[in-house]
N, C-alpha and C positions, 0 to 999 in steps of 0.2 A: 849375451856374458852381461854383464853392468861391469862400466871401466874400472878398471882395477886402480886408477888414483887422474886427479886433474889436476894442475898447477895455473900460475897464473904469472905476473909482473911482482906482483908484492910476495910469493915466493921462496926470492934470490934476493938474499941478502949482498952479495957481487951484482948485480944489476947495476949499473950508474944509472944515479937520481938522475929523474928527469928524461932517461934516453926516448925516445919517439922515432916512428920509422919514418924510413926517408921517402920524400915524394920521388916520381922518375925526373930526370935531368931535360928541360928541356931549351930550347935556344929560341932568339926571337925572328924577326921575319928575313928571310934572304934578302941582300940590296941588290936592288935591279930586277929582282925577281915576282914584285904586287903586279898583279894583273888591277886592271880599272874594274870597277865596281858597276855592273849592269845594270841598264833598266829595270829595277822591280815595281811595277805598274800590271796591274788588273786588266788585259787586254783583250779583244775577242780572239785574238791570235796566242794571248798565253789557254785561256779558256778550252781552245780547241787540242793543244798542244800538254795539255794536261788531264782531260776526260778520262782516257783511260787508268788514269792514275785513281782520280777520286771513286767512280767505279770500286775500286780497290778498299774502299776505308768509307765510302756513303754511311755503312750502318753507322760509323764511329765520330766520325767528324760531321758538325751539322753543316749544311749549304752557308749559313753565311757566314760561317768562319773560312772555308775555302778559297774567297777571293783574297784571303791575306796570308796562306800562304801557299798558292800556286804559281806567284809569279817566282817566290826565292827557290821554290822545287825544280821548277823549270830553269834557272839560272845555275844550283848545283847539277844535275846532270848534264847538263852543256860542258861546264868546267872539266868535271870529273874527267870525261872522253879529251878534253884538250889537255886536261895533265896527265895524261896515261895514269889518273888515279883508279883505285877500288875502295868503295865504299862497305866496310865490316860493322853490323851491329846487333847488340845484345838483344836478346829478350825483352828486355824493359826497358826499350827504348821506348819514344810515342810514336803513333801510328804514321805520323806523318814522314819520319824519320826511318821508321822498319819497313812501311810499306812502298814508301814512295824514292825514296833518294840511295835505301842502302842495296848493294849486290850482293850480298852475301847476309844472311841474316841468321840467328840460332843460339846455343846456351853456350857457354865458355868452351866446350870439347870442341861443338863442332867448331868454333871461331879459330880455335887453337889447330884442329884438323887443316881447315880450309885454307888459315894464313901461311901453310907450306907449298900452297898449289896457286897461289895468284901469280900472275903474271906482269902484272903494271909496275912502274915504278914506284907509285907512292899508293900507301894503306892510310887509309883516315878510319881511325878505329872510334868509333860510336859508341863508346862505353865508359868505364871508369879504370884508371891509371894502372891499375894491375895488368889487366887485355891490353892496353896500348904498351905493356914492356913485356908482355908474352910474346905480342906480334914483331917486336923488334928483333926478341930473342931467336926466332926463326927466321927474321927475315934481317941478319946484321948489313946486309948486303943493298938493301932498300931504303927508303926514306918514309919513316913511321908517324904522321900528326895523330895528334889529341887536342879538338876545337877546345877544351879546358880544361887545363892541367888540374886543378883544381877538383876535379872529378877524381874524388876518393874512393874510401872503402872503410868500415867498421873495424871488418876482419882484419882486413891488410895492414891496420893502424894498433891493431892489439898486440903483434909481436913483430922482434928484429929477430936478425941475423946476429946477435948476441946473444940474444934469446935460447934460440936453437944450440951454439955452443955451452950454455950452461946446461941444459936438456942430456946433451950427447954426456957432460961430464957425470950426470949425474948419473945416468943411464947406460953407462959405457956398452959397445956392441951393438946396441937396441937399433933398431932401424928409424927412419926416419918420413914418414907420407906428410907433405903438404898440399892442404887444398890449393887450387891453382888460383885462388882469393889470397895473393901472398905476392909481393914486393920481392921482384928481382933477387935483392940482399937475402930474401931470408932463402927464395930456393936454390941460390948455389948452397946455402948449407945442408940440405935434405939431398935422401938417398934418390927418389923420387915422389912427383905431383900427380892430383890426381882431380877428377871434378864428382860434383855429387852424384854422376852418371854412371863412375866406376868405381868409386871410392872401395866399395866391399871386395871388389875384384883385384883393385890394385892392392890391398894390405892381405889379400890372399896371396898375391903372388910373388909376394915377400921370401912365402916357408917359413918363417918366424912364427914364434910362439908370443912373442909379445913387440908389437910397435907403437913407436908413440906417432898420434896422429892432430896434426896442429893445423887451423887455429881455431876451428868450429866447434863449440862443446855442445852443439844440439847436435851435429851431423857424427861426429864421434860417437855420441848418445845411439843413431840411429844405428853407422855402423858397426857399433858392439852386440848390437841386438840380434843382427843378422851373420854375424862371427863366432867362431869360438878363440879368436886369436885374443890373444887380452891388447885392452886399449890404453894407452898414457894420454891422457888430453890436455889441451892448452882451454884457459876461459877465455876464446874470444866467444865475439858473439855478432850475427848481424842486425844491424839496428833497426830494419825491417819487417825484416819474419821473429823476433823476438818479443816483437809487442803483441805477437797472437796469442790467445786463448785456448781454455778448454772451453770454460764457461761461455764464451763467445761462440763456440759453435755449437756447442748442445742448446744456446737460445737459438741461433738459426734452425736448428732440427724441430725446435719444440714448435716452431712458427710453420715450420712445412716441413712434417715428417717425408717428403717426397723429395726432395732439396738432396744434390749429390754434392759431397765436399771432397776436395783433392787440393793437398798439403805439399809445401817442398819439406825435404827433410832441414833444414836450416832451422825450422822451428818447433819449438820446446814439446818436450815427450807426450807433455797431456795434448798438447792441438792434436799432432799422430797418430794419440788414441781413440781420437773423435772422425778421422779421416776415412773417408772411403779407399783415399791412395794414395799411395806418399811417393814421391817420385823427383828427379828435377827436373827442368824445366823443359826439357826435353819429354820427357819420358810423360810429363804430365798431357803435353799438347798432341802428340800420338795418343795417350786414352782419350782425351775428346775427341779426337780425328774417329773414333773406333766405336766409343759407346755412344756420341751424339746422345749426352741427354738433355730434356726439356727445362730443368734450371741447376744452375752449376755456379756451385760460389770454388772459386782458384784461390787457396792462401798462401799468396806472393804477394809479389812486385804489382800496381795496379795497370800499367799498362801493359803487363801481358795480358789481363783478361781481356784489353780492346784489342788487342794486335790478336789475337783468336775467335774472340766476336767477329771481328772486319772478315775472318775468313768462312767462319761458321757461324751466320745470323741468325741459323735456326736455333740456337743454342742461349738462351736467356742466361744471362750473368748477371747473376746478386753482387753486393757492392761491399761485402766488406771485405779492406784491400789499404797498403799500405805504400805509400809513394815514394822512391830511395831519392832523396834531394841529393846526393852525390850523383844519379844516373840523368837526374831532369839539371844538371847543368850543360847537359849537351841538346843543341841548339838548332835549328833550321838557320838563324843567325850565323852563328859560330863554326858551321860550317862552312857557309860560305866565306865568313872569314878566313876560317884555315886552307882552305882551295884559294882562294885571292891572293892569301902571302905566305903561304907551305908553313905556317904558324902554329902550334907549339909540336916543332920536331921532338920526338925524344932520345934521348941516347944513355947508353948505356955503357960504364966501365969493360973494355974489354976483356980483361982477366975473371971480371966478377960475371958476364955477360957468358963466356966458356963453361963457366962452372955450372950457372943458373940453366941455361940452354940443356944441361945432361939432362938435370933430372924431368924439364919438360919433355923432350925426346923419349926418354923411357917410356913418359906417359901413352906419348901419343904410339910408338914401336909396340905396347903391349900387346899381343896375341889375346885374342877375343876365344 
């Protein structure tokens, strides 16, 4: 079913001029808690200690680069144990982070679920700010750190809590689903969250003839094509996925008719029409594991292709992909600094957090 309506900031005269999304609140380093900087030198000891980790990434990280990364990787892995910390990393993180320092990796849904299970006192979120907020919502009594609070998201930045309230005024009684790629402020105003993995399931679970789905217009279009529920969408988009085009994919097929193409549902409809498979990051990875194509194009963020190739080196990855500038703000250097100084700590107003937590927990507790 096609989307029945789509709205954006310009469609609400009541929207305050210049209104922007808030970033997560973060605090400075805690006095007296800074640990000394470890030695970051390439030594025979570092080489031996990190050799098993390099085996994981040797197909995507050149040998000449490893001596520059390995000392910091070793230091991070030692520090996280000393700090009783766990590192969560999204699939879009670089291989040296995803495969070499992360304790838990995955897509937004996987990280949201795993965040509720960790026993560590400190969570270091290697992702973007809405992911760090989600971890804090689900672990209010734990310390949640994001190595760089400037790691934003074009989707989260496209809508505010005030926008959701205006949508509710325009469509009274219509339930609101928020993609997890939103701020805690927005999550506090909606009925339930979803990820690209479970968006259709969440929409249909509401048993409503119409649903407001925000903020990704392309994911909303994909969901609308899979359900009879009428979808009212928002005009947000992911700056990584919206740059792909159907013409680009057709050019790839003309060059190699045997190539397999898989795409994320945040891509425009003409891209999904050309893909052999459409799914969330987790579903894309599982598709590759099961199908083992000879040559593959992953229409998503570049580092995910690197992380899959590190695991499945027999799959040749072709390279149209787009980097997420926000994800790439997270580096080995600032992960190390975060563990040394316990900054930047994510904080959320308790009253807002209580409401936002409910929408996330409803998603997690939704029965399959």
